[in-house]
N, C-alpha and C positions, 0 to 999 in steps of 0.2 A: 288787607290781609285772605289768606287763599284754605280758609275754610271750609268751602262748598267746593273745591273743584279735584281735590285729593292727589294732588302735586307729588311728584319724587321726592321735595323736598321736605314732604312730611316728617315729624320727629319719632323718631327710632317706635317710640310707645303705642303711639296712635299709628303708622305703618304696619305695624303686626298684626293689626287687626284685620286686613283685609288678606284675601287668598293669596294675591301676588306677594305681597309681601313678606307674606308666611315663606313662601318658597322660597324668596331673595335670601330671607334670615338661615333657613334650613340649606339653604347652597352656602352662603356665605359661613355660618359657623361649620357644617361641616369641613370644606376646603381648609378653612385656617385649625383647624381641631379646636378649636376654643368650644367655654362653656355654651351651649344652647337654651340655656336661663340667662346667665347676665352676660355672657359678651366679651368676658375678659379671662378667666379662668382656663384652664386647657385641659382636654378633653384624653389627652393621652400621654401614658409615662411612657410607652417607647412607640418603635414603627404600629403595630397594631394593636396593645397591647391600652386599654381602659385606665383611666385612674377611676380610683375607689370614688373620691368625693371631688369636688371642685375646690379648691383651695381658696377660691375668693365669696363663694356664695354658699356651698357647701351642697350642693347636689349630689347628691348619691346616685352612681351611675349602675345601683343593680339590676334596674328597670331594662335596662339597654340588653337587647339581645339581635343582632344582626345576623347571630348566626353564619351559614355559607351565602347569605347574602352577595357581599362585597366581592366574592368569588365566582358567582353566578354572574353578576351585572360585569364584573371585567371581561369573563367570557366572552358575554353577548356583544358589548357595546366594541370593544378592544379585537379580540383572540379570534374572533368567526370573520370579522372584515378585514383581517390581517393572512390569513389562512387564502382570502380568495387573492390576494395579490403575490401571494408565495405560490398557489398553482398556477395562477397567472403569467408569474415569471418562469416557473418550468414550461410551461408549456408554449408561450410566446418564443421564447429564448435558450430554451433545451440547456443550461449553465452548466457546469463540472459542480460535482457533488460539494467542492470548496466553498463555493458562492453561496449556497444555501449555510454554512456554517459560519460563512464570514457576516451574512444578510440577515437575511431569512430568521436563524435561531433567537441571537442577540434583540433584535426585531422585534419577537415572540414573549422573550421574557421580560422587555424592558416592558412593553406595551400592556403586560398582564401583568405584572407586579406593584410597577409606580401608580397605578391610580386605586390600587386596594384600600390605602389610608384616605383619600379624599370620599370615597365611595363608601367605606366605613362610620365615618362621622357623617356622613350628609343621611345615611340610615338611621345611626342612632338620634343627630339632631330631628329627624322626622319622625320618631317615636318618639321624641320629647313632646314638640310642639302639639302633636296632633292625639296625645297623650293615648298611645297605642298601647296595649295589652293582648294577651291572647283573653280571648270569651271565656268568662267565666269562672278568673283565675284571682279574683281581687279575694275572697275568704283564705285561698289558700297562701294567698302573698304576707296575707294578717298573720296568718296562723304561723307559716314560717320565721316570719321576722319579727314575732312577738309583740307587734304592739299593732294600734287602728292607724297610726301614721302611714302605715306604708301601704296602705289598702288599695291605695290606688299608685302605682309603682311610677308612672310617669306622670303623674297626679299634679297635684295643684302645688306651688311655690309656697305655702305652709310650710312642709314638709324640712328641717333641716336637721 
């Protein structure tokens, strides 16, 4: 048995305990749009709209607050590098304006819009896996939702 070497073929529950495996789980559940708790339910009910609860395990997605994160990361990862390609194209070849309309604009739009859902999924999964919440809001969260079960919005698996 390979219980000492931490191989890649470890059981999923055991694998999630390490930092690298947490990252793999966050990326997988975010990319596929699946529940970060059970890995079976859906995270989204439309393109960028989160479901209220996981239909399999009942995870309440009210803890999730990715806000402008997906747009910010999409711009930083995709838009700025593509902007350099567009500027290089203009400086190197001086193409007519229609080339930018045919090449640059669709490339920028697709490059910025398509990654929004996986990035939002990654952020939500990361918030759940790392139990992230705004500092000092535990009591406020409990008051807003009327129970101590929600005192830790990204909290334990005991909530249903």
